[in-house]
Residue frames relative to the residue before (quaternion, step in Angstrom):
aa qw qx qy qz dx dy dz
X 1.0000 0.0000 0.0000 0.0000 0.00 0.00 0.00
X 0.4887 -0.6856 0.4632 0.2767 3.57 -1.10 0.71
X 0.7955 0.2189 -0.1147 0.5532 3.60 1.13 -0.52
X 0.1208 -0.7560 0.6348 0.1042 3.50 -1.32 0.35
X 0.2801 -0.7620 0.5660 0.1430 3.56 -0.90 0.98
X 0.0930 -0.8015 0.5905 0.0158 3.55 -0.83 1.06
X 0.1110 0.7619 -0.6353 0.0600 3.56 -1.00 0.80
X 0.8058 -0.1135 -0.0050 0.5812 3.54 -0.41 1.29
X 0.7357 -0.4591 0.2229 0.4452 3.54 1.00 0.93
X 0.7180 0.4204 -0.2399 0.5002 3.62 1.22 -0.18
X 0.5351 -0.5935 0.4845 0.3559 3.55 -1.17 0.59
X 0.0797 0.8001 -0.5859 0.1010 3.57 -0.93 0.91
X 0.3263 -0.7185 0.5735 0.2200 3.58 -1.07 0.67
X 0.5619 -0.6505 0.4101 0.3048 3.56 -1.23 0.48
X 0.4923 0.6901 -0.4382 0.2989 3.60 1.17 -0.25
X 0.6573 0.5419 -0.3189 0.4154 3.61 1.11 -0.57
X 0.6009 0.5784 -0.3549 0.4224 3.59 1.26 -0.20
X 0.4152 -0.6917 0.5222 0.2764 3.62 -0.90 0.82
X 0.6310 -0.5210 0.4022 0.4106 3.57 -1.25 0.33
X 0.1851 -0.7961 0.5724 0.0651 3.56 -0.78 1.09
X 0.6454 -0.5188 0.3879 0.4048 3.52 -1.28 0.23
X 0.8247 -0.0324 0.0737 0.5599 3.60 0.84 -0.93
X 0.1729 -0.7360 0.6460 0.1056 3.52 -1.24 0.70
X 0.1386 -0.7779 0.6098 0.0611 3.56 -0.92 0.94
X 0.1825 -0.7852 0.5878 0.0687 3.56 -0.79 1.08
X 0.0317 -0.8153 0.5771 -0.0337 3.58 -0.75 1.10
X 0.1604 -0.7786 0.5994 0.0934 3.62 -0.36 1.17
X 0.0544 -0.8074 0.5875 -0.0006 3.57 -1.03 0.77
X 0.1162 0.7587 -0.6375 0.0674 3.54 -0.98 0.91
X 0.8453 -0.1356 0.0276 0.5160 3.55 -0.48 1.28
X 0.4763 0.6475 -0.4596 0.3778 3.57 0.93 0.92
X 0.1254 0.8359 -0.5215 0.1164 3.56 1.03 0.81
X 0.6197 0.5621 -0.3394 0.4299 3.58 1.13 -0.62
X 0.8023 0.3271 -0.1283 0.4826 3.57 1.05 -0.82
X 0.5719 0.6667 -0.3859 0.2818 3.58 1.04 -0.74
X 0.6110 0.5565 -0.3630 0.4304 3.62 1.03 -0.64
X 0.6621 0.4975 -0.2952 0.4764 3.56 0.96 -0.89
X 0.6448 0.5179 -0.3193 0.4627 3.58 1.02 -0.80
X 0.6426 0.5111 -0.3199 0.4727 3.59 0.97 -0.83
X 0.6490 0.5211 -0.3217 0.4513 3.59 0.90 -0.88
X 0.6352 0.5349 -0.3342 0.4458 3.59 1.02 -0.76
X 0.6501 0.4916 -0.3201 0.4830 3.60 1.07 -0.66
X 0.6928 0.4853 -0.2808 0.4534 3.57 0.87 -0.93
X 0.6571 0.5079 -0.3012 0.4686 3.60 1.23 -0.42
X 0.3846 0.7376 -0.4805 0.2778 3.60 1.24 0.13
X 0.5281 -0.6323 0.4675 0.3205 3.56 -1.13 0.68
X 0.6146 0.4343 -0.3389 0.5646 3.57 1.31 -0.19
X 0.1668 -0.8272 0.5315 0.0737 3.59 -0.38 1.19
X 0.6059 0.5591 -0.3460 0.4478 3.57 1.26 -0.42
X 0.4308 0.6836 -0.4607 0.3671 3.55 0.46 1.25
X 0.2029 -0.7172 0.6389 0.1902 3.49 -1.39 0.12
X 0.1968 -0.7533 0.6171 0.1139 3.54 -1.15 0.69
X 0.0968 -0.7838 0.6131 0.0193 3.55 -0.70 1.14
X 0.1118 -0.8017 0.5869 0.0182 3.56 -0.45 1.27
X 0.1386 -0.7968 0.5864 0.0455 3.57 -0.74 1.09
X 0.1556 -0.7912 0.5879 0.0646 3.55 -0.40 1.25
X 0.2396 -0.8193 0.5130 0.0901 3.55 -0.43 1.29
X 0.7028 -0.4783 0.2473 0.4649 3.54 0.75 1.20
X 0.0619 0.8269 -0.5508 0.0950 3.56 0.83 1.05
X 0.3458 -0.7413 0.5430 0.1896 3.55 -1.18 0.66
X 0.6271 0.4914 -0.3543 0.4896 3.59 1.27 0.02
X 0.7291 -0.4335 0.2996 0.4368 3.61 -1.17 -0.51
X 0.2392 0.8039 -0.5165 0.1722 3.62 1.20 0.40
X 0.6664 0.5244 -0.3135 0.4274 3.57 0.83 -0.97
X 0.6473 0.5205 -0.3175 0.4575 3.58 0.99 -0.81
X 0.6562 0.5061 -0.3063 0.4685 3.57 0.95 -0.92
X 0.6582 0.5076 -0.3106 0.4612 3.57 0.89 -0.94
X 0.6404 0.5602 -0.3213 0.4158 3.57 0.94 -0.90
X 0.6120 0.5573 -0.3533 0.4360 3.59 1.05 -0.71
X 0.6961 0.4577 -0.2776 0.4785 3.59 0.97 -0.81
X 0.5851 0.5615 -0.3694 0.4538 3.59 1.10 -0.62
X 0.7079 0.4629 -0.2585 0.4666 3.58 0.96 -0.88
X 0.7487 0.4375 -0.2238 0.4449 3.58 1.06 -0.68
X 0.7929 0.1972 -0.1053 0.5669 3.62 1.16 -0.42
X 0.3886 -0.7601 0.4681 0.2285 3.63 -0.52 1.11
X 0.5773 0.5891 -0.3873 0.4119 3.59 1.20 -0.23
X 0.6691 0.4907 -0.2884 0.4779 3.59 1.25 -0.34
X 0.0034 0.7544 -0.6563 0.0121 3.52 -0.98 1.00
X 0.1829 -0.8003 0.5651 0.0826 3.56 -1.13 0.59
X 0.1926 -0.7255 0.6494 0.1216 3.50 -1.24 0.69
X 0.1631 -0.7853 0.5921 0.0783 3.56 -0.90 0.94
X 0.2414 -0.7541 0.5948 0.1385 3.59 -0.63 1.10
X 0.3778 -0.7352 0.5206 0.2138 3.56 -0.96 0.87
X 0.7525 0.1204 -0.1291 0.6345 3.56 1.33 -0.08
X 0.5742 -0.5961 0.4284 0.3625 3.57 -1.20 0.45
X 0.0922 -0.8463 0.5243 -0.0203 3.58 -0.46 1.26
X 0.5795 -0.6218 0.3631 0.3816 3.60 1.24 -0.08
X 0.6714 -0.5367 0.3490 0.3734 3.54 -1.29 0.46
X 0.6321 0.5402 -0.3480 0.4330 3.60 0.97 -0.78
X 0.6780 0.4729 -0.2953 0.4790 3.58 0.84 -0.94
X 0.6276 0.5415 -0.3410 0.4434 3.60 0.99 -0.78
X 0.6852 0.4634 -0.2911 0.4806 3.58 0.86 -0.91
X 0.6390 0.5253 -0.3337 0.4522 3.59 1.00 -0.74
X 0.6597 0.5041 -0.3174 0.4582 3.59 0.87 -0.89
X 0.6704 0.4906 -0.3005 0.4686 3.57 0.97 -0.82
X 0.6659 0.5213 -0.3027 0.4395 3.56 0.94 -0.91
X 0.6544 0.5293 -0.3158 0.4381 3.59 0.99 -0.77
X 0.6822 0.4418 -0.2845 0.5084 3.59 1.25 -0.33
X 0.4946 0.6920 -0.4157 0.3220 3.58 1.27 -0.27
X 0.1818 -0.7966 0.5716 0.0750 3.56 -1.06 0.82
X 0.5118 0.6865 -0.4024 0.3237 3.60 1.25 -0.06
X 0.5823 -0.5491 0.4693 0.3730 3.53 -1.30 0.38
X 0.7639 0.2091 -0.0989 0.6024 3.53 1.15 -0.75
X 0.1777 -0.7729 0.6029 0.0870 3.58 -1.14 0.73
X 0.0014 0.7842 -0.6198 0.0303 3.54 -0.98 0.93
X 0.2849 -0.7598 0.5677 0.1391 3.54 -1.26 0.48
X 0.0568 0.7684 -0.6369 0.0274 3.55 -1.10 0.75
X 0.3565 -0.7342 0.5329 0.2234 3.58 -0.66 1.05
X 0.6199 -0.6230 0.3607 0.3122 3.54 -1.19 0.64
X 0.6923 0.4026 -0.3080 0.5136 3.60 1.22 0.23
X 0.6278 0.5255 -0.3334 0.4676 3.60 1.29 0.14
X 0.3066 -0.7672 0.5466 0.1361 3.56 -1.28 0.36
X 0.2479 -0.7348 0.6101 0.1623 3.53 -1.31 0.48
X 0.4476 -0.6071 0.5705 0.3250 3.52 -1.29 0.45
X 0.6502 -0.5778 0.3196 0.3757 3.64 -1.03 0.70
X 0.7369 0.4316 -0.2390 0.4621 3.62 1.03 -0.67
X 0.3490 0.7834 -0.4766 0.1932 3.61 1.24 0.00
X 0.7095 0.4540 -0.2828 0.4589 3.60 0.64 -1.05
X 0.6542 0.5285 -0.3201 0.4362 3.57 0.88 -0.93
X 0.6810 0.4967 -0.2905 0.4528 3.56 0.85 -0.96
X 0.7306 0.4432 -0.2621 0.4485 3.58 0.84 -0.90
X 0.6042 0.5207 -0.3613 0.4829 3.59 1.08 -0.58
X 0.6257 0.5280 -0.3264 0.4724 3.57 1.04 -0.78
X 0.6301 0.5410 -0.3257 0.4519 3.59 1.01 -0.81
X 0.6990 0.4644 -0.2791 0.4667 3.59 0.83 -0.96
X 0.6497 0.4970 -0.3280 0.4726 3.59 1.06 -0.57
X 0.6556 0.4840 -0.3094 0.4901 3.58 1.13 -0.57
X 0.7641 0.2612 -0.1394 0.5731 3.57 1.19 -0.54
X 0.1110 -0.8431 0.5236 0.0519 3.61 0.35 1.20
X 0.5848 0.5755 -0.3782 0.4288 3.59 1.21 -0.30
X 0.6807 0.4502 -0.2737 0.5089 3.60 1.27 -0.31
X 0.2526 -0.7893 0.5477 0.1153 3.55 -1.07 0.78
X 0.7610 0.2386 -0.1370 0.5875 3.57 1.26 -0.39
X 0.0847 -0.7616 0.6400 0.0560 3.55 -1.04 0.84
X 0.0719 0.7803 -0.6197 0.0444 3.56 -0.98 0.84
X 0.1959 -0.7959 0.5698 0.0591 3.55 -1.20 0.48
X 0.6255 -0.5145 0.4193 0.4102 3.53 -1.32 -0.20
X 0.1755 -0.7648 0.6102 0.1088 3.55 -1.31 0.29
X 0.3787 -0.6751 0.5701 0.2753 3.54 -1.19 0.49
X 0.3831 -0.7101 0.5442 0.2297 3.56 -1.12 0.68
X 0.0829 -0.7912 0.6057 0.0125 3.56 -0.89 1.03
X 0.4585 -0.6700 0.5019 0.2984 3.57 -1.23 0.40
X 0.7607 -0.4007 0.2514 0.4446 3.58 -1.28 -0.04
X 0.6757 0.4589 -0.2932 0.4969 3.59 1.23 -0.36
X 0.5678 -0.6167 0.3706 0.4000 3.59 1.28 0.02
X 0.4971 0.6573 -0.4279 0.3711 3.58 1.25 0.16
X 0.4961 -0.6657 0.4732 0.2944 3.57 -1.00 0.84
X 0.3622 -0.7410 0.5282 0.2018 3.56 -0.99 0.87
X 0.5256 -0.6238 0.4132 0.4049 3.57 1.25 -0.36
X 0.6519 0.4869 -0.3128 0.4900 3.57 1.30 -0.09
X 0.2902 -0.6971 0.6213 0.2095 3.48 -1.33 0.45
X 0.6327 -0.5119 0.4099 0.4120 3.55 -1.24 0.39
X 0.6677 0.5217 -0.3005 0.4379 3.59 0.98 -0.82
X 0.5424 0.5959 -0.4125 0.4250 3.60 1.21 -0.28
X 0.7295 0.3998 -0.2212 0.5090 3.56 1.05 -0.75
X 0.7930 0.1541 -0.0525 0.5871 3.55 1.06 -0.80
X 0.1110 -0.8407 0.5276 0.0512 3.61 0.37 1.22
X 0.4490 -0.6751 0.5123 0.2831 3.54 -1.04 0.78
X 0.4937 -0.6428 0.4849 0.3284 3.61 -1.13 0.54
X 0.8326 0.0457 -0.0583 0.5490 3.58 -0.79 0.98
X 0.7720 -0.2714 0.2209 0.5305 3.57 -0.75 -1.04
X 0.5521 -0.6658 0.3626 0.3471 3.58 1.30 0.18
X 0.6794 0.4885 -0.2790 0.4712 3.60 1.26 -0.15
X 0.6380 0.5566 -0.3981 0.3531 3.54 -1.33 0.26
X 0.7203 -0.3487 0.3317 0.4995 3.52 -1.20 -0.70
X 0.0826 -0.8649 0.4947 -0.0175 3.59 -0.38 1.20
X 0.3066 0.7938 -0.4919 0.1842 3.59 1.22 0.17
X 0.6880 0.4923 -0.3040 0.4380 3.60 0.72 -1.02
X 0.6685 0.5018 -0.3031 0.4577 3.58 0.94 -0.88
X 0.6939 0.4788 -0.2766 0.4612 3.59 1.01 -0.79
X 0.5064 0.6518 -0.4273 0.3688 3.60 1.20 -0.17
X 0.7887 0.3279 -0.1642 0.4934 3.60 1.04 -0.65
X 0.8162 -0.0077 0.0032 0.5777 3.63 1.14 -0.36
X 0.3623 -0.7090 0.5590 0.2314 3.52 -1.28 0.43
X 0.0274 -0.7964 0.6040 -0.0128 3.56 -0.98 0.86
X 0.5784 0.5692 -0.3738 0.4492 3.59 1.30 0.20
X 0.2850 -0.7549 0.5723 0.1463 3.55 -0.61 1.17
X 0.4929 -0.7057 0.4265 0.2776 3.56 -0.56 1.19
X 0.6721 0.5251 -0.3084 0.4212 3.59 0.94 -0.84
X 0.7021 0.4937 -0.2683 0.4375 3.58 1.16 -0.51
X 0.6592 0.5626 -0.2931 0.4039 3.59 1.24 -0.27
X 0.0406 -0.7391 0.6705 0.0491 3.51 -1.34 0.51
X 0.0405 -0.8183 0.5733 -0.0055 3.58 -0.97 0.79
X 0.5846 -0.5572 0.4510 0.3800 3.49 -1.26 0.44
X 0.6222 -0.6038 0.3584 0.3461 3.53 -0.99 0.89
X 0.6660 0.5352 -0.3146 0.4135 3.60 0.92 -0.87
X 0.5197 0.6352 -0.4221 0.3851 3.61 1.18 -0.39
X 0.6725 0.5170 -0.3022 0.4349 3.55 0.94 -0.91
X 0.6835 0.4785 -0.2950 0.4656 3.57 0.89 -0.90
X 0.6795 0.4854 -0.2926 0.4659 3.59 1.07 -0.67
X 0.7478 0.3953 -0.2181 0.4868 3.58 0.94 -0.87
X 0.5099 -0.6148 0.4482 0.4015 3.58 1.15 -0.50
X 0.5624 -0.6180 0.4494 0.3160 3.52 -1.32 0.25
X 0.7217 -0.4006 0.3194 0.4655 3.55 -1.30 -0.23
X 0.4636 -0.6747 0.5058 0.2720 3.56 -1.02 0.87
X 0.2821 -0.8072 0.4988 0.1415 3.59 -0.40 1.22
X 0.5807 0.5617 -0.3784 0.4518 3.59 1.29 0.05
X 0.6732 0.4457 -0.2746 0.5223 3.57 1.32 -0.17
X 0.1163 -0.7794 0.6128 0.0583 3.57 -0.97 0.88
X 0.8224 0.2922 -0.2178 0.4369 3.54 -1.33 0.48
X 0.7949 0.1703 -0.1041 0.5730 3.64 0.98 -0.75
X 0.2480 0.8031 -0.5071 0.1905 3.58 1.18 0.56
X 0.6017 0.5605 -0.3596 0.4410 3.59 1.14 -0.60
X 0.6157 0.5490 -0.3369 0.4539 3.58 1.03 -0.77
X 0.6764 0.4788 -0.2961 0.4750 3.60 0.84 -0.95
X 0.6283 0.5443 -0.3365 0.4425 3.57 1.01 -0.78
X 0.6921 0.4670 -0.2892 0.4683 3.59 0.83 -0.95
X 0.6003 0.5458 -0.3641 0.4573 3.60 1.08 -0.64
X 0.6688 0.4927 -0.3029 0.4671 3.59 0.91 -0.90
X 0.6495 0.5082 -0.3190 0.4671 3.58 0.98 -0.81
X 0.6751 0.5298 -0.2962 0.4193 3.57 0.94 -0.91
X 0.4956 0.6689 -0.4278 0.3520 3.57 1.21 -0.36
X 0.8402 0.1220 -0.0464 0.5263 3.59 0.95 -0.76
X 0.7185 0.4267 -0.2381 0.4949 3.58 1.25 0.14
X 0.4038 -0.7260 0.5235 0.1893 3.52 -1.24 0.67
X 0.2951 -0.7748 0.5462 0.1198 3.55 -1.06 0.88
X 0.1462 -0.7482 0.6381 0.1083 3.54 -1.30 0.52
X 0.1374 -0.8143 0.5628 0.0359 3.57 -0.69 1.15
X 0.0668 -0.7547 0.6505 0.0519 3.53 -1.19 0.71
X 0.3764 -0.7297 0.5220 0.2311 3.58 -0.95 0.85
X 0.3977 0.6975 -0.4852 0.3464 3.56 1.28 0.27
X 0.3619 -0.7270 0.5449 0.2088 3.57 -0.94 0.90
X 0.0415 0.8223 -0.5619 0.0795 3.57 -0.50 1.23
X 0.7615 0.2649 -0.1656 0.5680 3.59 1.27 0.11
X 0.2887 -0.7209 0.6000 0.1923 3.52 -1.36 0.26
X 0.2036 -0.7733 0.5949 0.0818 3.53 -0.81 1.08
X 0.2130 -0.8276 0.5118 0.0883 3.55 -0.46 1.23
X 0.1211 -0.7551 0.6405 0.0703 3.52 -1.07 0.88
X 0.1061 0.7852 -0.6013 0.1030 3.57 -0.87 0.95
X 0.7501 -0.4442 0.2516 0.4204 3.56 -1.26 0.22
X 0.7217 0.4113 -0.2471 0.4989 3.60 1.19 -0.44
X 0.3452 0.7494 -0.5000 0.2630 3.59 1.23 0.22
X 0.5760 -0.6368 0.3916 0.3307 3.54 -0.91 0.96
X 0.6731 0.5173 -0.3075 0.4299 3.58 0.86 -0.95
X 0.6883 0.4615 -0.2797 0.4848 3.59 1.16 -0.56
X 0.7186 0.4579 -0.2494 0.4601 3.58 0.94 -0.92
X 0.7953 0.2855 -0.1191 0.5213 3.56 0.94 -0.92
X 0.0292 0.8511 -0.5237 0.0236 3.58 0.82 0.93
X 0.6977 0.4555 -0.2864 0.4730 3.59 0.82 -0.97
X 0.6445 0.5174 -0.3227 0.4612 3.57 0.95 -0.82
X 0.6130 0.5494 -0.3348 0.4585 3.55 1.08 -0.75
X 0.6787 0.4838 -0.2932 0.4683 3.60 0.90 -0.93
X 0.6468 0.5207 -0.3233 0.4538 3.59 0.96 -0.81
X 0.6977 0.4602 -0.2802 0.4721 3.56 0.96 -0.81
X 0.5387 0.5650 -0.4112 0.4707 3.60 1.19 -0.31
X 0.6449 0.5082 -0.3188 0.4735 3.57 1.00 -0.79
X 0.6319 0.5190 -0.3300 0.4716 3.58 0.99 -0.81
X 0.6414 0.5278 -0.3222 0.4541 3.57 1.03 -0.78
X 0.6358 0.5140 -0.3320 0.4704 3.61 1.00 -0.79
X 0.6535 0.5030 -0.3117 0.4721 3.59 0.90 -0.91
X 0.6285 0.5434 -0.3262 0.4509 3.57 1.01 -0.84
X 0.6522 0.5216 -0.3117 0.4532 3.58 0.94 -0.89
X 0.6765 0.4856 -0.2946 0.4688 3.57 0.90 -0.90
X 0.6672 0.5038 -0.3043 0.4565 3.59 1.06 -0.71
X 0.7413 0.4317 -0.2307 0.4592 3.57 0.87 -0.97
X 0.7907 0.2307 -0.1067 0.5570 3.58 1.13 -0.63
X 0.0025 0.8565 -0.5159 0.0160 3.62 0.62 1.10
X 0.6242 0.5809 -0.3287 0.4060 3.58 1.23 -0.36
X 0.4477 0.6991 -0.4736 0.2941 3.61 1.17 -0.14
X 0.5862 -0.6340 0.3724 0.3401 3.63 -0.99 0.80
X 0.6882 -0.5147 0.3262 0.3936 3.58 -1.21 0.54
X 0.6317 0.5434 -0.3497 0.4282 3.61 0.94 -0.80
X 0.6753 0.4853 -0.2896 0.4739 3.56 0.96 -0.88
X 0.6205 0.5177 -0.3410 0.4802 3.58 1.04 -0.70
X 0.6254 0.5381 -0.3356 0.4547 3.58 1.01 -0.80
X 0.6487 0.5150 -0.3144 0.4639 3.58 0.97 -0.85
X 0.6442 0.5204 -0.3218 0.4589 3.58 1.00 -0.82
X 0.6730 0.4834 -0.3032 0.4707 3.59 0.88 -0.89
X 0.6047 0.5509 -0.3514 0.4554 3.57 1.09 -0.69
X 0.6896 0.4618 -0.2788 0.4831 3.59 0.90 -0.90
X 0.5969 0.5430 -0.3585 0.4693 3.57 1.11 -0.60
X 0.6313 0.5376 -0.3260 0.4540 3.55 1.01 -0.80
X 0.6537 0.5121 -0.3097 0.4631 3.55 0.99 -0.83
X 0.6529 0.5102 -0.3114 0.4652 3.58 0.99 -0.84
X 0.6635 0.5000 -0.3027 0.4671 3.58 0.97 -0.84
X 0.6126 0.5373 -0.3455 0.4655 3.58 1.06 -0.72
X 0.6562 0.5228 -0.3013 0.4532 3.57 1.02 -0.84
X 0.6860 0.4437 -0.2684 0.5104 3.57 1.23 -0.49
X 0.5422 -0.6426 0.3886 0.3771 3.58 1.27 0.02
X 0.5185 0.6269 -0.4159 0.4064 3.60 1.27 0.23
X 0.0510 -0.8782 0.4748 0.0275 3.55 0.63 1.16
X 0.6475 0.5144 -0.3442 0.4445 3.61 0.96 -0.72
X 0.6469 0.4936 -0.3134 0.4895 3.58 1.03 -0.77
X 0.6142 0.5485 -0.3420 0.4527 3.56 1.06 -0.77
X 0.6462 0.5232 -0.3224 0.4526 3.56 0.94 -0.87
X 0.6315 0.5391 -0.3299 0.4492 3.57 1.00 -0.79
X 0.6556 0.5004 -0.3088 0.4737 3.58 1.01 -0.79
X 0.6461 0.5121 -0.3265 0.4623 3.58 0.99 -0.81
X 0.6356 0.5211 -0.3312 0.4635 3.59 1.00 -0.77
X 0.6501 0.5029 -0.3196 0.4715 3.60 0.96 -0.80
X 0.6236 0.5347 -0.3391 0.4584 3.56 1.05 -0.75
X 0.6659 0.4983 -0.2985 0.4682 3.56 0.96 -0.87
X 0.6576 0.5263 -0.3096 0.4412 3.56 1.02 -0.79
X 0.6890 0.4971 -0.2754 0.4498 3.56 1.12 -0.66
X 0.8210 0.1384 -0.0263 0.5533 3.55 1.11 -0.62
X 0.4026 -0.6671 0.5644 0.2727 3.56 -1.13 0.66
X 0.1984 -0.8051 0.5514 0.0922 3.55 -0.38 1.23
X 0.4947 -0.6129 0.5171 0.3351 3.54 -1.13 0.61
X 0.6515 -0.5177 0.3592 0.4225 3.64 -1.13 0.46
X 0.6491 0.5208 -0.3280 0.4470 3.58 0.98 -0.78
X 0.6716 0.4844 -0.2970 0.4754 3.58 0.92 -0.93
X 0.6342 0.5271 -0.3306 0.4589 3.58 1.01 -0.79
X 0.6346 0.5332 -0.3261 0.4546 3.57 1.01 -0.79
X 0.6434 0.5126 -0.3212 0.4691 3.59 0.98 -0.83
X 0.6387 0.5342 -0.3216 0.4508 3.55 0.99 -0.86
X 0.6917 0.4794 -0.2859 0.4582 3.58 0.82 -0.98
X 0.6381 0.5259 -0.3296 0.4556 3.58 1.02 -0.75
X 0.6555 0.5108 -0.3168 0.4572 3.57 1.01 -0.82
X 0.6489 0.5006 -0.3242 0.4724 3.59 1.12 -0.58
X 0.6622 0.5059 -0.3021 0.4629 3.56 1.00 -0.86
């Protein structure tokens, strides 16, 4: 088997667990330095009726040992051990399929939550039954946990007030920090799980799929900390990140062929920019031409497009 479920050191299935208020899924790969602090932040939530499912994706450091200490000391913690490295999408999927909470949230093993995060966001979703996902802002911290002075929204600003139907906006970029979001359990079963063919930007594809039929509620309140360090995926895997952005664009066009021409034009425009960044200028030109063919651009927009190609 590719995975093993651990709970207080023993194999256990999830059917014996009663329905809980919230399930938190934490994928971990070589984050032994941070995972203990991340687990403590979840267990310190003011909502105690929760479960934490930590998925160790075959880490090569001491992550498994650190996780095991919490599994043995707190019955709310369960762990899945991958026997081979399967990626973040598979890790989140394996954890989510075992979740029993009414609400599901995600926190990576190097990020942190403020103690009131779950309470505040569950309250938000209960006050706004028309919304299925709540997300918020986060402060950016360094590898030592020190604040950089930036917020996640400084780098990835939300469109408008960040709330409502967000499918069109998510077609071209992601602005939802995975660690800051919580969603109703049924959203996952209706929208599907994480696409295991996509790496690095799997969260973007997931939110796009969820947004197809669900409404979001955004708060600019800071309830989490997003950690950047020398092993952060976005820093280490720059080329892989760009390649998977292209895969995500192709995926969107394939899965949602009915989107209007203007939105398709925007997607091809962004694809052109990504290809230019990879040095694939002839392919980039093809995307820009398709964008122009799909939409009548204003002279100003056309000028920006041509400048970005040059």
